[in-house]
N, C-alpha and C positions, 0 to 999 in steps of 0.2 A: 296528707302527703302520700301516705301509703296507698291510698285508693288510686291516685294518679299513676304511681309506679306500677301497680297491678294492671291498670288499664293499658299502659304502654307495653308491658310484658305480654299481656294477652293479645293485643293487636299485632305486635311483632311476631308472635308465634303463629297467629292466624295467617298473617301475610306470608311467612316463609313456608308454611304447610301448603297454602293455596298455590304459591309460586312453584313449589316442587311438583305438586300434582298436575298443574296445568302444563308445565314443561314436559313431564312424562307423557301426557296425553298428546300434546302437539308433536312431540318427537316421534311417537308411535305412528300418528297419522302421516307425518312427513315421510317416514321410512316406507310405509305401505304405499304411498303415492309414488315414491321414487322407484320402488320395485315394479309397480305397474307400468311406469313409463319405460323402464329398462326392458321389460318383457315385450313391449310393443315395438322396440327398435329391432331391426334385423341383426341377427347374430353375425358379427364380423370376427373371424378368428384373429386374435392379436398375437403377434410374434413376440415371444418373451426372450429378451436378450440379457443374459447375466452380466452384471456390472463387475468390472475388475475391482476387487477390494484390496486396499493397501494392507500389507502385512503388519506394519507398525506406523506410529506417528512419524518416524524418521523418513518414511517413504513419501509422505505428503510434503511437498516443497512448493513455495510460491514460484511463479513464473520467473525465470532468470531474465532479467532486463539488461544484462551486460551489453549485448549487441545494440540495444536501443540507446544506451548511454554513450557507447562509443560513436554511434551515428550522431548523437546530439552534440558531440565535441566539434562537429563540422558545420553546425547550424550557423546561419547568418546572425542570429540574435545572440549577443554576448551573455545574456542572462541564462539562456538554455545551455550554452557551453559551460558556464560556471556551475550550474546545478548538476550537469552531467559529470563534471570533474569531481564534485563533492560526492556524488552517489557512487562513482567508480572507486572511491576510497574504501568502500565496504566490500569490494570484490577482490578477487585474487586471480593471478594468471599472467603469463608473459604478454598476452595480447593487451590486457588492461594496462600493464606497466608501459608497454610501447606506445599506446594511445595517450597516456598521461605524459610521457616524455615529450611526445610531439606537441601536446597542449602547453608545455612550458614555454614554447616560442610564440604563444598567442599574442596578438597586438594589444589586447585589453589586459591590463595589469591584474584585474580581479580574477580573470580566468587563469592566468598563469600562476598566481598565488594559490588559488584553489587546487590546481593540478599539483603544485609542489607540496601542499599540505597533505593531499591524498597519497602522493608517493611516499612521503615520510610516514604516514599512517600504515601503509602497506608494509614498508620496511624491506623491500626487495633490494638486495645488494647490487643488482645490475643498474639501479637508478642513481647510485651515489655520484657518479661522474656528472650526470645530467643535472642533478640537484646542486652540486657544487658550482657548476657553470651558471646555473640559474641564479643562485645567490650572488655570485660575482656581478652578473648583469643587473640585478636589482640594486646592489650597492652602488654601482657605477651610475645608474639612472638616478638614484636618490641624490648622489653627490652633484650631478649635473643640475637637477631641479633646485637643489639648495643654492648653488652658485647663481643660477638665474634669478631666484628670489632675492638673494642678497644684493645682486647688482641692480635690481630694480628699485 
């Protein structure tokens, strides 16, 4: 048993030493070939433009998609309007609040409810009147639907 372990250890050692040496040799050949190839190419001066580096991680922000989501509230597809309303719940600003207040009047209930939830999440006091009216409309609509179902 010990003989097999020694053979495995010896072969593994030989393998890794050979691999290391071959890699070094081929890497050196590759680098010398690459240098020759670069020296054969005409020298083109490259303009070096320094990149603006951010001062801190706070300077790196993802793209602001607010305008895109506000535009999505006007989409013909109700799913896009609903997703836009949900995403705008993560944003702030008077433009966002006004867009969501307008979305409260959407013909699809899913969109208007998502807009109401987003406005509640934002918590802007200017949306209180619109949210109150929206809740009254939802209650009225729910009562009408209940009466229709009961009459049927």
